[in-house]
N, C-alpha and C positions, 0 to 999 in steps of 0.2 A: 503493500499500499504506500502511495506516495506520502511524504510527510509534508508536503506543500498543499496548504489549504487553497481551495479556489476562492477568488475574490467575489464576495458576495455583490448582488447588483446594487446600484445606487441610483437608479433612474429617477428623473424628477417627476413630480406630479404636475399636472397641467390643469389650467383654468380656461373654460370656453365662455365668456360672458355675453356673446352676441345677442342672444334672445333678450336680455334683460338691459343691456347697455344701450341699444339702439331703438328702445321703445319711442313711441311717438312723444313729441315734446321735448327730445333731447337734441337741441340744435347744435350745429358746430360750435357756435359761440359759447353756448352753456357747457359743452363738454371740454372746450379749451380753458374755460375758468375752472371748472372742476379739476382738470389736470394740473393747473396751477396749485390750487389747494392741496391736492394729494402730494405734490412735490414738497411744499412747505411741511406738511404733517410728517413726511419722512425724515426731513431734514430735524424736526423737533424731537423724533422720537429715538434716534439713533444711539442715544446714552441711556434710555430708560432702562431700569432694572429688569423688566419683564422681557425686553428684547434681546439684552445681552446675556442673560442668566446662562442658557445652554453653552454658549461659547466660553464663559467663564469657568463653568464646571469642567469642561474638556480641556482647557488651557492649563488649568492648575493640576489637573490629573495627568497630563501627558509631559509635564515638566519632570525631568529625571529625578533631580534631587528632591522636589517638593511633593510627589506623589503621596507619600505617606500622611503627609499632612493635609491632603485635600479632602474636600467635603465627599466627592464622589467615591474615593478610596474608603472613607468611613462608612458610607452608606454599603458598599459592597462587603465590608468587613462585618458590619452588623447583620447584613442580609445571610451571610454564610453562618454566623452564630445561632440566628434563629432557626435556620433551615436543618441545622443538625440536632436540634434539641426539641423541636415540636412538630406536630402533623397538621396543625390548623392555625392560621392567623386571621383575627378578626380586625378589619379596618374599620375605624369609627371615627365620625367626624361630620360636620354641617358644611352646607355650600357646595362649592365647585371641587373641593379637596377629595372627597371619596368618589365623586362622579369622575374625575379625572383619573384616578387610580383604577377605577373599574374599566374606564374606556381603553386603558394600556392594556389591562389584563384580558378582557374580552377580545380584544383586536389582535393581540400578540401572542398569548398563550395558546396551548391546544384547545380547541372548543370545548372538550369534554374533561378538563383538567380536573375538576373536582370529583368526578366520577371514576377516574382512573385509580389503581392500586397505587401504594406509595412507591414501588419498584418501578410501575409504568410511568410514574410522574418524576422518575430519575431521583427519588429520594427527597422531593421537594415538598412544602406543606400545601394544603388546600388553603383557599382564600374565601372569607365571607366578609360582607359588607354591611355595615349599619350607618344610614344616613337619615336625612329628614325627607318625608315625614316619619316620625317614629309610629310604629304599630305594636300594640301590646302582644297579640299572637304571633306576629313573626319574631319577636325578641324571645318569646317563650320557646318557639320552635328552635332558635339559635342555641338557647341554654339547654334544650332536650339533647342536642349534639355535643356540647363540650362539658356541660355539668348536669348530667340526668338526675333528678331527684331520687334518693334511695339507692343509688347504684354507687358502691365504692369505687373510687378512682384508683386505677393500678398504676405501677410505674412504667408500663408499657408506653413507648414513644407514641405510638398511634393514638393515646389518651391525652397527650400533651398539647397544650395550646398556648397562645400569646396574643397580645394586644397591641396595635399599633393605633395611636389616638392623636388627632390633629385639632388645632384651634385653641381658644382660650378657656372654653367652658364659661365664659362670662356672659356671651350674648344671649344665650337661650338656654333656660334652666333645664329643658327636656334633654338635651344633649349631655349635660354635666350628671343629670340624674343616670342616664343610660350607661356613662362612664362608670359610675358608682356602682350599678347593678353588675356589671360585667367584673369590675374589681372584686366585689365582695364574692362572686362565684369563683374567681381564680383564687383568691385566698383560701376558700374551702377546697379547692381542687389540689392545692399544694399543701394542705394541712397546716395552713397558717405560717408557712415558711416566708418570712418577709424578705430574704436575700433572693429566694426563688422568684417571688413576684417582681422585684426590682429588675431581675434579668429577663422577665418575660413581658414587660410593659415598655414601649418606646414612644414617649411622648413628643410630638412636633408642634411646637409652640412659639408664640411670641416671647419677646425677652420677659414681660411680665403678664400677670393674670392668674386666673384659677388654675389653669392646667399647669402653669409654671410652678405654682406654689404646690400642688398636688405632687409634681414630679419630685421636687426637692424633699417632701415629706416621706415620699416612698424610697427615696435615695435611688432612683433609677439609674441603672448601670450606663445607659446611654440616654441622651436627650439631644434633639436637633432642634435648632431655632430657625424660624423662617423670618427673614427681614421684613420690616414694617412697610418697606417702600414697594413690595410686590402687589401688584393687583390682583383681582380675582382669579383670572386665567393663568397667571404665573405660577400659581401653586403646582401646577401640573409637572413642571421641571424642578420641583423641590423633593426633599425626602418623601413628602406626602404622596407623590406619585411615583417616584423612583424607587423608594424602599420596598414596597409590597410588589413591584414588577421583579426586582432582583432577588427577592424570596422566592418566587416561583421560576427563576431561571430565565427570565426575559433579558435580552441583551440590551441593558441600558446604555451602554456606551454607543451602541449602534443607534438607539433612539435618539440620543443627544446629537450624533452626528447628522440625522436627517433633520432635526431641528436647526442646527447650525448651517446646514446647506440651504435651508429656507431663508435664514438671516442674510446669507451672501447674496441671494437673488433679491431680497428686499432692498439691500443696500445698492446693488450695482445695476440691476436691470432698469432701463428707461420706463416711465410710467406706462407707455403704450404696450409695454411687453412685460410689465411686472404683475404677476398673478395676484399678490396681495393688495396692490393698490386699485387694479381693476376690480377685484371682488368688493373691497371697501367702498369705492366709488359707486359701484351698482347698487350695494345696500343703501348708502346714504342718498343717492338720486331717488330711488324707490320710496324710501321712507319719507322724504321731504316732499316730494312732488305728489304722491299719490297714497301715502299712507300704508304702504305695503310692507308686511313683515315676512321674514326669510324663515323657511323651514328646511330640513334636510330629508331626504329620501334615498334609500338604497336597497337594493335587492339581496345584499349581504348581511346576514344576521350578526356577523362579527363586527358591524359597525353601528349597532343599534345604540350601544352605550356612548359611542361618540356623539351621536345625535343628542341623546339626553345632556351629555356635557354641554355641547354647543348651545343647546337651549337655555341653560343656565348662565353660561357665559354672555350670551347675547341679551338675556333678559328683556326680550321684546314682547310687549303685550300683543295678543292677536287682535287685529282690527278688521276681521273680515277677509280682505284680500291677502294673497300670499304669493312670494316668489319661492318657487320650489327649486332648491339646488340638489341635484342629482349627484350621488357618489358612485361613479362607475369604476369597477375594478377590472382591468385589462386581462389578466391571467391569474390562475390560482398559485398559491405558494407551494403546493405539493402536487405531485403527478396526477394529471387529470384521471379521473374515474371513466370507465368505458362500460356502456350498456352491455351485459353479459347475455350469453345464450342460455336458454333453458333445457333441462333434459327432455328427451323425446316425449315423455309423457304429458309435457306441458307445452310443446312446441306451438308457438303463435297463439296459445290460449288467451293470451291479453292483447293481441293484435299488434305486438311490437316487435316482430322478428325483423322487420325492415330496418329497424333502427341498431340491431346488434353491431356492435363494434364502434358505434358513434359515440365520440367524447361527451363527457357530461357538461363541460362548459359549452360545446357547440350545441347540445341540446337545449340547454337553458336559454342560449341567445335566440335560438330559432323560436322558442316558446314565447319568449318576450316580443319577438318581432311578430309573431301571429296574433298577439293579444294587443298589440299597438293600435291606438286608434286611428282609422283611416282619415279622419276629418283633420283639417288644419289646426295648428295649435291654437288654443283659446287666447286672444291677445289680453283679455282680463287676468289670466293666470300665467304670468311669464315663468320661465325656467332658464336656469344656467346650469353649467355641469362642472364637476371637479373630477379629474381622471386620475386614478391611482394605478402604477403599474402592477402593484399586487398590495395584499394585506400582509406587511411585515414591519419590523422596527423601524427600518429606514423610512418607509413611506409614511407610517403612522406618526413619527416624530416629525416629518415635514408638516404632515396635515395638521397637527395639534398647533404647532407653531404658527402655521399659516393663520388659523382662526385667532389665536392670540394676538398676532400682529394686525389683523384686519380690524379686529374689535378696538385695538388702541387707534388706529388710523380713523375710524369712523367717530 
């Protein structure tokens, strides 16, 4: 076997804005004025913490002498420690934090990660998420998994669990109460061993606040601090998004490289060829001129959580009309499935023998084409498209940073 690893693809995502940007009422003079505004917005944002964070994480990690002191190195070290000691990690928090972590997990991990055995997961834990709105029965169900009433906990690795909790616990009492509930169950699970709890709880917090105080009281082995200057979307490239991903084996370095690649395009591409500026310009134009809100749509279930995260990031109230952004994936990450032949006893019983040997992506593409409306597009329901080369860490890193940048520009 060759010791040389093949270079993983780093194809750029693409944005097709024509259907939205060329809407009626968008005169050449108005577009020229909009481009000037977008150019100024880019200049204003190039030093913003949300913009440069992926680059900074990679730069400090890739600096030879400073790697061990970098935040990314610390994230990977903590992920390794957690991975070796527990079989489930609960990610807890409010707002965009857990949504961003879940978007990375559902798009980049094995689609059935939590259903695989530990061996099939490569010795990596399962992930569970707790965010707002909190639900009594959902919390009870989670406790049934990690701390079942009346069942003694064993020392078996498969019974061990940990908590990653983000935020300040000051803004909403419900999330602080959920943290307390899980902490009480964790204490019971480890027989009240405070040192064990300190190893199993990783707070991700601001410099001060209720969660910071709680972390100090527990004596947590590791606490990560999120800069106050980061905006809502920027948390996806903090330990809040990266640590859970690293725990389950997602390549967070490659994720950050994708985000950094999008930053380069944002900095260098002219407005007319800049996907971020074109997307933000279309959003702003639609919102200002016609009160249209943007929604995401994709046939890929792996991108559902990305859509929910984007909805929270954009925080746009629905006002009737929508601009639908289609997320289109060009090719699968794994080898394409093929429609198989059935044994002679069932030959063509389903009428599909004619499709034997057809690749699954080709079949789905044909199905979508068959169901496409023959009528021309409704001018009252505009669409634009984001094209992803595939759903992997590099593409998702690009996509998440694309949305963060576009929101800042808007």
